[in-house]
C-alpha positions in Angstrom: 35.9 39.9 -24.3 39.4 39.9 -25.7 40.5 36.7 -27.4 44.0 36.0 -28.6 44.1 34.9 -32.2 45.2 31.2 -32.3 47.8 29.8 -34.6 47.0 26.7 -36.6 49.1 24.7 -34.3 47.3 25.9 -31.2 43.9 25.1 -32.8 45.1 21.5 -33.6 46.3 21.1 -30.0 43.0 22.3 -28.6 41.2 19.7 -30.8 43.5 16.9 -29.8 43.0 17.8 -26.2 39.2 17.3 -26.7 39.7 13.7 -27.9 39.0 10.7 -25.7 41.1 7.5 -25.9 39.1 4.2 -26.1 40.5 0.7 -26.1 38.6 -2.0 -28.0 38.3 -5.6 -26.8 40.9 -6.6 -29.3 43.4 -4.3 -27.5 43.8 -1.8 -30.3 43.5 1.9 -29.6 41.3 4.4 -31.5 40.8 8.1 -30.9 37.2 9.1 -30.8 36.0 12.6 -30.2 32.8 12.9 -28.1 30.6 15.3 -29.9 28.2 17.7 -28.2 25.0 16.0 -26.9 26.4 12.5 -27.5 26.6 10.7 -24.2 28.3 7.5 -23.2 25.5 5.1 -22.5 25.7 2.2 -20.1 23.8 -1.0 -21.0 20.1 -0.3 -20.2 19.8 -3.6 -18.2 22.3 -6.3 -17.7 21.2 -9.5 -19.2 22.7 -12.1 -16.9 24.7 -12.9 -13.8 28.4 -12.0 -14.3 27.9 -9.0 -16.6 28.9 -5.3 -16.3 28.9 -2.1 -18.2 31.0 1.0 -17.4 34.4 2.6 -17.0 37.2 0.1 -16.1 40.8 0.0 -15.3 43.4 -2.7 -15.6 45.6 -3.5 -12.6 47.3 -6.2 -10.5 45.6 -8.3 -7.8 47.2 -8.2 -4.3 45.4 -11.4 -3.3 43.0 -13.9 -4.9 39.9 -11.9 -6.1 36.6 -12.9 -7.7 34.1 -11.2 -9.9 31.9 -8.9 -7.9 34.2 -8.4 -4.9 34.8 -4.8 -3.8 38.5 -3.8 -3.7 40.7 -0.8 -2.8 44.0 0.3 -4.4 46.9 0.0 -2.0 49.3 2.8 -2.9 52.2 1.1 -1.1 52.4 -1.8 -3.6 50.1 -0.5 -6.4 47.8 -3.6 -6.2 44.1 -4.2 -5.6 43.0 -5.7 -2.2 39.6 -6.6 -0.7 37.9 -3.7 1.1 36.9 -4.2 4.7 34.7 -1.6 6.5 36.4 -2.6 9.8 39.3 -0.3 8.9 39.7 3.1 7.3 42.9 2.0 5.6 41.0 -0.6 3.6 37.7 1.3 2.9 38.0 4.9 4.0 40.0 7.5 2.1 41.2 5.1 -0.6 40.4 4.5 -4.3 37.8 1.7 -4.5 36.4 -0.4 -7.3 34.7 -3.7 -7.9 36.2 -6.7 -9.7 34.9 -7.6 -13.1 37.5 -10.3 -13.6 39.1 -12.9 -11.4 42.7 -12.7 -10.4 45.3 -14.2 -8.1 48.1 -12.4 -6.2 50.4 -10.8 -8.7 48.1 -11.5 -11.6 46.3 -9.2 -14.1 42.9 -7.9 -13.0 40.2 -5.6 -14.4 38.1 -3.4 -12.0 35.0 -1.3 -12.6 35.5 2.3 -11.4 32.0 3.5 -12.4 29.1 1.7 -13.9 26.7 -1.3 -13.6 27.5 -4.8 -12.4 25.4 -7.9 -11.8 26.6 -10.6 -9.5 23.4 -12.5 -8.4 25.0 -15.1 -6.1 27.5 -12.7 -4.5 25.4 -9.6 -3.9 22.8 -9.5 -1.2 19.1 -9.0 -2.3 19.0 -5.3 -2.7 16.1 -2.8 -2.5 15.7 -0.9 -5.7 17.0 2.7 -5.3 18.5 2.0 -1.9 22.1 2.8 -1.0 24.6 -0.1 -0.9 27.6 0.1 1.4 31.1 -1.4 1.7 30.8 -4.3 4.2 32.6 -5.4 7.3 33.1 -8.7 5.4 36.2 -8.4 3.3 35.4 -7.9 -0.4 31.6 -7.7 0.1 28.9 -5.1 -0.1 25.9 -4.8 2.1 22.4 -3.2 2.0 22.7 -2.5 5.7 24.7 0.4 6.9 27.7 -1.0 9.0 27.7 -0.4 12.7 30.2 -0.6 15.5 33.2 1.2 16.9 35.8 2.4 14.4 33.7 1.0 11.5 33.8 2.9 8.2 30.5 3.9 6.6 30.9 4.5 2.9 28.3 4.3 0.2 29.4 2.1 -2.7 26.5 2.7 -5.0 22.8 2.1 -5.4 20.6 -0.8 -6.3 19.1 -0.7 -9.8 17.3 -4.0 -9.3 17.5 -6.7 -6.6 20.6 -8.1 -8.4 22.1 -5.2 -10.3 24.3 -2.6 -8.6 25.0 0.9 -10.0 28.7 1.1 -8.7 29.2 4.8 -7.9 31.5 4.9 -4.8 31.3 8.0 -2.7 34.7 9.7 -2.0 33.2 10.6 1.4 33.1 8.3 4.4 32.8 8.5 8.1 34.2 6.4 10.9 31.8 5.5 13.7 32.8 6.1 17.4 
């Protein structure tokens, strides 16, 4: 192999590129480099109702939203709205997440993009290891694959326990005929 010799500037830029930006709860930013063989670990088991662990994103609510409701990002207004498997525009080829804070229309909101969430009263009783789907009820998830004409089937994640969901939405979906 032939490698071009790097200048000091190029080496520093390569190292900077490898850094990952983290935000603390206090809102301050710190650069942390993930070293080899050092994973990002999710909480082993969520201790109580209304808890989560994972990768989140801040955003703006398009309507009143509650902790544990599934949402999609509407590109037309850059806001988060409840998913509904009755339509591909609200649950098909769109970015989906799950609320980890409550919000009202136009208000700040935090959504979980990937990780674990526990919402005992909102989630159906789930079968450990089984797929969980976006529901035909707006903002809900279901343990039963949706059925019907023009209904979207999209896996939202998998059950870790009867109350805890591993939120890992598939980018793939299908619309039933």
